[in-house]
C-alpha positions in Angstrom: -50.9 -36.8 -25.2 -54.8 -37.6 -26.3 -56.8 -34.1 -26.3 -59.7 -36.4 -26.4 -59.4 -37.0 -22.7 -58.9 -35.0 -19.4 -57.9 -32.1 -18.9 -58.8 -31.2 -22.3 -62.7 -32.4 -22.0 -65.1 -33.2 -19.7 -64.1 -30.7 -17.1 -65.3 -31.5 -13.5 -69.2 -30.3 -12.9 -69.4 -27.2 -10.8 -72.5 -28.7 -9.4 -70.3 -31.3 -7.4 -69.3 -28.6 -4.7 -73.0 -27.5 -4.3 -72.8 -29.8 -1.2 -71.5 -26.7 0.7 -71.2 -22.9 0.6 -67.9 -22.5 2.4 -65.3 -24.2 0.7 -61.7 -22.8 1.5 -59.6 -20.8 -0.6 -56.9 -22.9 -2.3 -53.8 -21.2 -3.7 -52.0 -23.2 -6.4 -48.5 -22.2 -8.1 -47.2 -23.5 -11.0 -43.3 -22.9 -11.6 -42.4 -22.9 -15.3 -39.0 -22.9 -17.7 -39.4 -23.9 -21.2 -42.2 -26.6 -20.7 -44.3 -25.6 -23.7 -45.1 -28.9 -24.7 -46.5 -30.0 -21.1 -48.2 -26.6 -19.7 -51.4 -26.5 -21.1 -52.1 -29.8 -20.2 -51.0 -28.5 -16.6 -53.2 -25.3 -16.6 -56.4 -26.9 -17.7 -55.8 -29.8 -15.1 -55.9 -27.0 -12.6 -58.8 -24.6 -14.1 -60.9 -27.6 -15.2 -61.3 -28.6 -11.7 -64.0 -25.9 -11.4 -63.1 -25.6 -7.9 -65.1 -22.5 -6.5 -62.8 -20.7 -4.2 -59.4 -20.8 -6.5 -56.2 -18.7 -6.6 -54.1 -19.6 -9.7 -50.7 -18.3 -9.8 -47.9 -19.1 -12.7 -44.3 -18.1 -12.0 -42.5 -18.4 -15.2 -38.6 -18.0 -15.2 -38.7 -16.3 -18.7 -39.1 -19.3 -21.2 -37.9 -18.9 -24.7 -40.5 -21.4 -26.3 -44.3 -21.0 -26.5 -44.9 -21.1 -22.9 -45.9 -17.5 -22.5 -48.3 -17.8 -25.4 -50.0 -21.1 -23.9 -50.5 -18.8 -20.5 -51.8 -16.0 -22.2 -54.6 -18.3 -23.8 -55.7 -18.7 -20.6 -54.8 -15.9 -18.6 -58.4 -15.1 -17.5 -58.9 -17.9 -16.0 -55.3 -17.1 -13.9 -55.2 -15.1 -10.5 -51.8 -13.9 -11.5 -48.5 -14.8 -13.9 -45.3 -13.5 -14.6 -42.3 -14.3 -16.9 -38.8 -13.6 -15.5 -35.7 -14.6 -14.8 -35.6 -16.1 -11.4 -33.3 -18.2 -9.4 -34.2 -21.6 -9.9 -37.5 -23.6 -9.1 -37.7 -23.2 -5.5 -37.3 -19.5 -5.8 -40.4 -19.6 -8.2 -42.4 -21.4 -5.8 -41.4 -18.9 -3.3 -42.6 -16.0 -5.2 -45.4 -17.8 -5.8 -46.1 -18.3 -2.0 -45.6 -14.7 -1.3 -48.3 -13.8 -3.8 -50.7 -16.4 -2.3 -53.7 -15.5 0.0 -55.4 -19.0 0.4 -56.0 -21.2 3.4 -54.2 -24.0 1.7 -51.7 -24.2 -1.1 -50.1 -26.4 -3.4 -47.7 -26.4 -6.3 -47.9 -28.3 -9.4 -44.8 -28.4 -11.8 -45.5 -27.6 -15.3 -45.2 -31.2 -16.6 -47.2 -32.7 -14.0 -51.2 -32.7 -13.8 -54.0 -33.1 -11.4 -56.8 -35.8 -11.9 -60.1 -34.8 -11.6 -61.7 -33.9 -8.2 -58.3 -33.8 -6.7 -59.0 -30.7 -5.2 -62.1 -31.1 -3.4 -60.6 -34.8 -1.8 -57.5 -33.0 -0.6 -59.1 -30.1 1.2 -61.6 -32.1 2.6 -58.6 -34.1 4.4 -58.0 -30.9 6.9 -60.3 -32.4 9.0 -58.6 -30.8 12.4 -56.6 -27.8 13.1 -53.4 -29.4 13.4 -53.4 -30.9 10.1 -50.5 -29.1 8.1 -49.7 -31.4 5.2 -52.2 -33.7 3.2 -50.7 -36.4 1.0 -51.9 -38.9 -1.8 -50.5 -41.5 -4.2 -50.0 -40.2 -7.7 -49.6 -42.0 -11.1 -46.6 -42.2 -13.2 -47.1 -41.1 -16.4 -45.1 -41.0 -19.7 -44.8 -38.0 -22.2 -48.0 -38.6 -23.8 -50.1 -39.0 -20.4 -49.9 -42.6 -20.7 -50.2 -44.4 -17.2 -47.0 -46.4 -16.2 -48.3 -47.1 -12.2 -48.6 -45.9 -9.2 -45.6 -44.6 -7.3 -45.1 -44.2 -3.4 -48.0 -46.1 -2.6 -47.9 -45.7 1.2 -51.3 -47.0 2.8 -50.4 -46.3 6.9 -49.9 -43.0 8.0 -48.4 -43.7 11.1 -45.6 -45.3 9.5 -44.9 -42.3 7.5 -44.2 -40.6 10.6 -41.1 -42.6 10.5 -40.6 -43.4 6.7 -39.9 -39.6 6.2 -36.9 -39.7 7.9 -35.3 -42.6 5.6 -36.3 -40.4 2.4 -39.4 -38.9 0.8 -41.9 -41.4 1.6 -44.8 -39.6 -0.7 -44.8 -37.8 -4.0 -44.9 -33.9 -4.1 -47.5 -33.7 -7.0 -49.9 -35.0 -4.3 -49.5 -32.8 -1.5 -51.4 -30.3 -0.2 -50.0 -27.4 2.7 -51.8 -25.2 5.2 -50.5 -22.2 3.6 -49.9 -20.2 7.0 -48.0 -23.3 8.4 -45.9 -23.0 5.2 -45.0 -19.7 5.5 -43.9 -19.7 9.2 -41.2 -22.2 8.2 -40.0 -19.8 5.1 -41.5 -21.5 2.1 -38.9 -23.7 0.2 -35.1 -23.6 0.5 -34.1 -21.7 -2.4 -30.3 -23.5 -2.1 -31.5 -26.3 -3.2 -31.9 -27.5 -6.4 -34.0 -31.0 -6.1 -34.7 -31.5 -2.7 -36.2 -28.4 -1.4 -39.7 -30.3 -1.2 -38.5 -32.7 0.7 -36.3 -30.3 3.0 -40.0 -28.8 3.3 -41.7 -32.0 4.7 -39.1 -32.7 7.4 -39.8 -29.1 8.9 -43.6 -29.6 8.4 -43.3 -32.4 10.5 -42.7 -31.0 13.5 -45.3 -28.3 12.7 -48.2 -30.6 13.0 -50.0 -33.8 11.6 -49.9 -35.3 8.3 -53.1 -37.1 6.8 -53.6 -39.2 3.7 -56.2 -39.5 1.2 -56.7 -42.7 -0.9 -57.6 -40.7 -3.9 -55.0 -40.5 -6.3 -54.9 -37.2 -7.2 -51.8 -36.2 -9.5 -50.0 -37.5 -12.4 -46.1 -37.3 -12.5 -44.6 -37.1 -15.7 -41.5 -38.9 -16.5 -39.1 -37.5 -19.2 -35.9 -37.1 -20.3 -35.6 -33.5 -19.9 -36.8 -33.6 -16.0 -34.5 -32.4 -13.2 -34.6 -35.5 -11.2 -33.6 -37.7 -14.3 -30.5 -36.3 -14.9 -29.1 -34.9 -11.7 -28.4 -37.8 -9.1 -25.1 -36.7 -8.2 -26.9 -33.4 -6.9 -29.8 -35.0 -5.4 -27.9 -37.1 -2.9 -25.3 -34.3 -1.8 -28.5 -32.5 -1.2 -30.0 -35.0 0.7 -27.2 -35.9 2.8 -27.1 -32.0 3.8 -30.4 -32.2 4.6 -30.3 -35.6 6.5 -27.2 -34.9 8.3 -28.4 -32.3 10.9 -31.4 -34.3 12.2 -28.7 -36.8 13.6 -28.7 -34.0 16.9 -31.9 -33.8 16.9 -33.3 -34.9 20.3 -37.2 -34.7 18.9 -36.7 -38.0 17.0 -38.0 -41.1 18.8 -35.2 -44.1 18.6 -37.3 -45.8 15.8 -37.0 -42.4 13.8 -33.4 -42.1 14.4 -33.0 -45.7 13.1 -34.8 -44.7 9.9 -32.8 -41.4 9.6 -29.4 -43.5 9.8 -30.8 -45.9 7.3 -31.9 -42.9 4.8 -28.2 -41.2 5.2 -26.7 -44.6 4.8 -28.7 -45.1 1.4 -27.5 -41.9 0.0 -23.9 -42.9 0.8 -24.8 -46.2 -1.4 -26.4 -44.0 -4.2 -23.4 -42.1 -4.0 -20.7 -45.1 -4.4 -22.5 -46.5 -7.4 -22.4 -43.4 -9.1 -18.5 -42.9 -8.8 -18.4 -46.7 -9.3 -19.9 -46.0 -12.6 -17.6 -43.2 -13.3 -14.9 -45.4 -12.3 -13.5 -43.3 -9.3 -12.8 -46.4 -7.6 -11.3 -44.6 -4.6 -14.6 -42.6 -3.8 -16.6 -45.4 -4.6 -14.8 -47.4 -1.9 -15.1 -44.2 0.5 -19.0 -44.0 0.0 -19.5 -47.8 0.2 -17.7 -48.2 3.6 -19.9 -45.3 4.7 -22.9 -47.0 4.0 -21.8 -50.4 5.4 -20.8 -49.1 9.0 -24.2 -46.5 9.0 -26.5 -49.1 7.6 -25.5 -52.2 9.1 -26.5 -51.7 12.8 -29.6 -49.7 11.7 -31.0 -52.1 9.2 
């Protein structure tokens, strides 16, 4: 990574926030485990926002690398931190939610980063009381923080109201929640390893409105050790566990139900590809048939 650039240099000028005096409180949680090579960049991308009403919480799962040493380096800027064994990422985030006292909440993983002015741009999108979630596009970056391109570039918020039933239509690092509403649904499902954020998005969909900023607020890091890079079998299983119950949900419109069936079919397709690669042709054929039967009438 290039330490001559943000967030190591040129923090946001605090005077930018002088346009108002009543900035709402934002609580940010960083769940962490053995990401010492990246977490300093994450921490600096939060504190160098210089947001005037910030609560920053780090929940570390008992890292054995240099993570704790880095956290201690910045503990005067961190509201609360702990390093202890937990039950995974969702559990760590829930511990942070329990500590959080802000109006709004976001979590930024210990290998991802915010861009300058991200918090300002996100929080200003809560223009009406029934907005419960704001999202943005993010950049995909490599291990050295080089930008690889945007991901999930969704321009139409109305279309998101349908696309969300097909799968996650926007990236988690660019999301901020209304904390009160997030707590009302019980936070994250700690029984899920990879898809707890998507499960949360679906639950929040029925609690209020989503909004979007065109500002690219965050960077999602792609590297060989990250969970989502190595666990596609678990993820498809979790996604099916999340999506299938909504087939009986009467709140869905006809179009939403159609997208839901597409989303379930896509997970069947992904599982068939996994089993084909493993040369388990019986399960490959089984999931491919499930995919075709569900997808073709709803494409």
